C-alpha positions, 0 to 999 in steps of 0.5 A: 239059148239061140245065138243070133247075128244081131247085125248086119245080117239077114235078121237085122240089116244095116238099117236096123243095126243101131235100133237093135243094138241100142234097144233097152231089152238088149242090155244083158252081158254075160248071163247064160253066154258061156263064150262070154265067160271064156273070153273074160277069163282070158282077158283078166283076173276077176272077170266077175268084177270087170265093168263090161262083164257085170250084169245091169244092177247096183254093182255095175252102176257103182263100178261104172261110176268109178270108171267114169270118175277116173276117166274124167279129165279136162281135155287139155290136161288129158292131151298133155298127160298123154304127151308126158307119158310118151316122153317118159316112155319113148320108142327105142333110139335104134332102128330095128324092126319092131311091132308098132303095138310094142312101141305104143304099149309102154306109153299107155302103161305109163299114161293109165298109171298116171291116170289111176294113181296120179303119179308116174310109174315106179321103176319096173312097174311099167315093164310089168304092166306091158308084159302082162298086157302083151300076154293078154292080147297074145293069148286072146289071139291064140298066138302064145301062152299066158305067164301067170306069174306076171298076172299075179305080180301085177295083181299083188302090186295093185292090191298093195297100192290101193291106198295111193289111188286118189279116187273113191273105189267101189265100196262093194268090192273087197280089196282083192276085187278092187285090184282086179277091177283096176287090173282088168279095166285100166291095165288090160283093156285100156292099155291094149286097146289104146296101143292097138289104136295107136299102131293102126293110126301110125300104119295108116299114116305110113301107108297112105303118106298122111304125115300132117301133125296139125290137130284137125288132120290127126283127128281125121286120121284117128277117126278114119282109123277107128272106122277101118280098124274098130277096136271091137270085132264082134260085140254081144248082148243078151236080151232080157225081153223079147224084141219085136222086129215087125211082121211077126218077127221077134228076137226072143228073150234070152238070145245072144246077139252078136254085133259085127263092128267091122261089117257095120263100119264097112257099110258106112257106120262108125260107132267105135265106142258103141252106142250111147243108149246101151253100155257105151265104152266109158272112154269114148271121150278120153281115148280118141283125144289122148290117142290123137295127142300121142300120134301127133307127137310121134308123127312130129318126132318122126318128121324131125328125125327124117329131116335130120337124116336127110340133112335138109337144113345143112343142104339148104345152106350148102346150096347157097355156097355151092350152086348147082352145076350145069347138069343140075347137080350139087356137090358137097365140097367136103364129103362126110366120112361115115354114116350121116345122121 
């Protein structure tokens, strides 16, 4: 089976990237692609029922329909739920150095539990979801080992909680497969990718001084972040039929096409959730909306904390009582003892 660089590359340049990526013949997902099997083995238990691993057909259609039902939420309610999840799982109050992704993961574990089950996370479950999601992405990046006890405990929790899910789950899946489906789609993929996108957006805001918290500004920040730091590195598709490129150039059926997101984005493209004509990410609407809500809330909270740290209001009123001296300096008549907050 040939493995081809689906774009941008010598065979398919940036001008034809979307054409080939969205081609109906390039709809295969895993059949014959051993590397894909390895990736999904790392990513989740029950890879054979993960929506992004399933081949086109009745099972994929049923699973995809269920995912869309779960992810369908009015925009205002989705943003509100994201902020509620942040307030239920706020960052720690201390100022230790911490990885931004680690601050974001509890928020998204809470959010997707509320989305799937329609209720807040029970005590201890959020920590289990976070630990497992961290295991997945850490091992995927070859930076650590999986802890199978966490994976098994999360599967057991989900399987025991299926009757509390207010959505119609795929009937073609067994109860264990339904638990695997929820675990892989919502509590692995969604939690990890939302956390990384949030971390990237906060990093861009911090390094570029973009602290605006109004809707349009945060929306632009998130969109730019997803362009510069796409959630997918290289996506692949397997061709079911030949794809003609003209001038006697053909991509043969059975080829594995690898689409380089960062390179395509660097050349002016921006498809952070794939293409609508060929298996787009089902969270294309919900994800940016909720990430914007969380980022705006975090930036706003930081600005309030920073204002308190600088004592801006207090200094403003002190200035009225104690004008600047001839050198332009203001002296606090009663200096505080101990750390200022």
